[in-house]
N, C-alpha and C positions, 0 to 999 in steps of 0.2 A: 179691558176696556176693547171693544174691536178695533183691529188693524184703522191707522186715520184714514187710507184709500178709502178702504169702505166706506166708512161714517161720513165723507166729504163727497164723495164721489158722486152721489146724488142730485148735488147742487152746484158744484164746482165746477160751473161753466166753461170757465177759460181757463181749467186742467192748471189752475195758483201750485198745486200739491207738485205735479210734474213740473212746473219751471223751477220751484225754490231745491227739489233735488239735482234739477240741472246746474248746478251754481258751480261745480268742477269744471263741467263741458262748457260753459258760457266763460271761465275764467281763459282754458284753453286755446279756444274760438277767437279770444279777443285777443290774447297776442299775438296768433297769427294773422287776426286782421291788420296789427298795427305794423308787421312786418311787412305785411301786403299792399300797405299804403306807402312803402318807400321812403318814408319821410328822412334828411338827414339831420343832423344837429342846425339847432335856432339858437344864435348868442340872445341872451335875455340879460335882466336884469330880476326876475323872476317872474312869476306865472302867478293869472288872475282865473279861477275856475267861474263858468256863467253858466246857471242851469237854476233847476226848481225842479221839487220834489225828488223822485228818482234818479234824475239827472245829474242835478245838484250833490247828493248822499255821495255819489263816488269821488269828488272831489275833496271831502270831509274826511273819509277812508283812506284816502291814499294820502294824504297830508298826514294822519296817525299811523299810517302804518310805516311811513317815513320817518316820522319823530324825531328826535334830534339829528338825525342823519341831513334833514334839508338844511343845505347851505345858501340858499336863497328863498326869499318869502314865495309862499305859496297861500293863496288868500281864495277865498269862494266867494262870490256872489251872488246873492239871488233880489231880482229888483230889477229895474229898468232902465241902468245904463251902469257903466264901470265909475270908479272912485274917481272921487277928483282929482284927485293926486297922481293919477295913472301917466305914466312918459312913455315916448315912444318907443321906448325898447323893453318896454314890458310885455312879452306875451301873451295873450289873450286866448283862453281854449273855451267855448262855444261848445256844451254839452246839452241837445235837446233831443231825447229818442223820436217823440211823434216829429220833429223839423217845422211844427207850428207854435211853438212855445211863444207869447208874444213877447214875454219878459227879454227871454234869450236873444229874442231878433234885432232886439231894441239895444240889447249889451252888445250885439254885431255889430249893428251900424254905429255904435256911442264910439265903440273900437278904430271903427275904420276912421272916425270924425278925428282923436288923439294920434293916429298914423301909425299904431301896433300892428303888430304880427300877429294874425288869427291863424286857429288852426280849430276844425269843424269834426263835430261827431255826432250823426244822424241816420235813423233810417231813409229820411228824402226830406220835402215837403219842401216849404219854402225858404226855409235857409240852408236846405244845399244847393236849391237854384242860386238864392245869391252868390255863396260860396263857386256856383261854377260859373258864375257869369264874372266873378269879382277874381279868379284864378286862385281861391284860398283852400290848402290842401283839404279832402274829408276824406276820416276815417267812417269807413262804412259797418253801421249794426244791422244785424236780422230783424226783420218785420216780424209781426207776428204775437208780442211780448205786452203784457202790462209796462207801463215805463216804470214800475217799481220793481219788476221780476227782472229787469234788466241792469241790477246793481253788477254783478260779475262785469261786463262789457263797462259798464261807466268808470266802474272803479279801475280796473284793469288800466283801459286806455286812460285815465288821469294818468295814474303811474307810470306807465311809459312816455307820455306828453311832459308828464315832471323831467323826468331823467332827457329826454330830448332839447328840453331848454337848460338843462343844467341846473337847476334847483336841486335836485337831489340825484342819487348813484341810482341806477338800475335794478330794480326788485323784480326782475321777471324768473329768475330763476326759482324766489323766493314762493314767486305766484304762484308757479308750475310744482311746487313741492306743494303748495298749498293746496292744490285742487286736489293732488292725488290723497293726502290726510285726509279731504274731507269724503271722498271715495268712501277710505275705511271706517270713517267714522258717521255712515249716516244712520244705521240704527241703533245706535247709541245715541244719536241726537232727537230722533224720533222718539225715544225712551225718554229722554230727559224733558224735550218741550212737554209731553203728556203730565209726565212730572211736576210740574213748572203749573199748568196748569189747573192741573188738582190741586194746588196750592194757592191759586191767586183766584180763581173762579168764583164768581159770586162777591168780588171788590175790585176797584177800578185802580189797577196797576201804581205806582208812581216810579218809576226809572230813576236809576242816579247812574251817572257813568263820574270817572274821575282819569284824566291822563289821556291814556290808548281810548278809554271806553265811553267818552265821552260823545263822539258822533253815532256811536251805536249804541248807545242808549235812546237817542233820537231817532235810527232808526229804528228799534223795536218800538216805541212808542207809534211812528207813523203804519209801522206795518199791523200794527194793531186797530187805527184808526181806522185803515181803509179795507185791510181782509176780514177782520172781525168785527165793523163796525162797532165799536165799543169807544169810549173816552179813555186815555192814557195821556200820560203827562209826565214830561221828565226833565232833572235840572242836574247839576255837576258838583261834585268835593271838588275843593275844598268851599267855592263860593253859597252852596243852600246849608253851609253852616253858618254864615251870617245873615240868613232870613227865613228860608221856607222852613225850616227845623223847629220855628217858633209857631207856624202853621199848626204841626201835629196836635199843639194843645188844645185845639180850637177842633176838632176832627171828629168825627161822630165815630164811637168805638166799632169795627171793623170793618168800614166803609172803605178803606186805602188798604192795600196792600205796599211795601216799601220792598224792590230789587234792586241789591246794590250789585254793578259788575265789577267784579276784580281782575286784576292783574301785577302780575308777580314786578313790571317797570315801573308800576307806581310808587312812588317817595315815601319812607316810612312813616312818616308822620300823617299823609294820605290816609296809608292804610290804616292806622290807629286813631285817626277820625272814622272811619268807615265802621269801626268795632264799637266805637262811643256811640255813634249815631243812632247806629242799628240798636244799642241796646236802648236808648232814651228815647226812640218811637216807638217802641216794642209794645209800647202797653197801651196803646189807640190800635194799631194795627191791625188787620186781618190776620196779616203772615207778613213777616220780615225773610228775607232772602236775603244769601250773600254767594254769590257766583264764582268761582276761580275761571278764567278764561284757559283752554285747553291748547296746547304745541309747541313745538318747539322755538318756529323763530316768531316773531312778534307779526310779523305778516300773517303766521296761521291760526292765533288765537283771535286775530282781528276776524278775519273769515270764519273761523268755528264760531264765534258769536254772533257774526253777521244769520248765520246760515240756521245757528239754534232759534232767534229771535223769530227768522219767517217763518221757522218749522210750528213753535207757540202762537206766532197768531192765525196759524190755519188750525191748529188742534184748539183755541177759542174761536173759531168761526164754528169749526161743525159743532162745536155742544152748543154751539147759539142759532143754528140751522142755518147761518146767512153765508149768501152766495160772495166769494171775496172776490169775484172780478168788477162787479159795478159800483162806481161810484157816482152815485145819482145827483147829490147835492153840488158836488163838485161838476158834473156836467149842466147843473141846472144853472148855476153860477157863470159859467160860461156864456151859455145862450143868453143870459140876463145882461149881460157886460157888452153882447156883442164884440165885433172885433170894432177892433183901434183906428 
């Protein structure tokens, strides 16, 4: 099959393929931007990341990369306020690529109400104006990307903020080495994305994560939704073995593909569950794929799988003849909602 750049180029109006392949550069630039903000340590009892969509997933991925190295809570909130248990000593990181995400602005205001220390990451917009007014530190992100394509920024900045507030160790060296790993892996990732698309094309993908790969499965689902304009769903093990697995008994033959994202850090019983679950759903599935993450460090493996999922979504978009940039239904919804 022809090169993905050739096949998607004629209708990739926002150059989403270029953005996906620039993930290593985005990671390095994000680290530089955090350093340039010159933020010092922030005493806290933990971190709450407030955001939506591509801004929120960075917090989920940062928590996954840190894993058992977290020494304080790192929670991600998608909504209009901070949790009722939020204390003034909890740091609040408001991440909004556009700067105009109404839910994140509401969280920013709610954090002020409880007296919590705030940090903002954005390209500008209303939240930047509020932060300047309140003398809240702002970590700038570059404009011109779709929010979901800024995942390298939202992830790396969230990880750096987690270190600044004492929620976990600094992993900037891992992030930097991961960028180098992805530079080398680009061609192999493009080939792997095409191989996966060959296997799941014509079916609805059900994406299953476990441990570190839970937010990755959700990222894949959202990227397929937004870039390829196709339905996709995600769940996680071991929980899906207590509910969703039964639904496969009533699945139309060949309608769904199951893709399990595996990683060496998963519990041995979780690995066994993946093997058995894959066997049990195989009879009804269009295809069953078990994919092992690649990389030396936990952060390398996480980001390798994120980049692969982004490229898979664009491969599926190319085959569907879909422009990956516009999200017309989201824009229509916003117009109908009006301003808060």
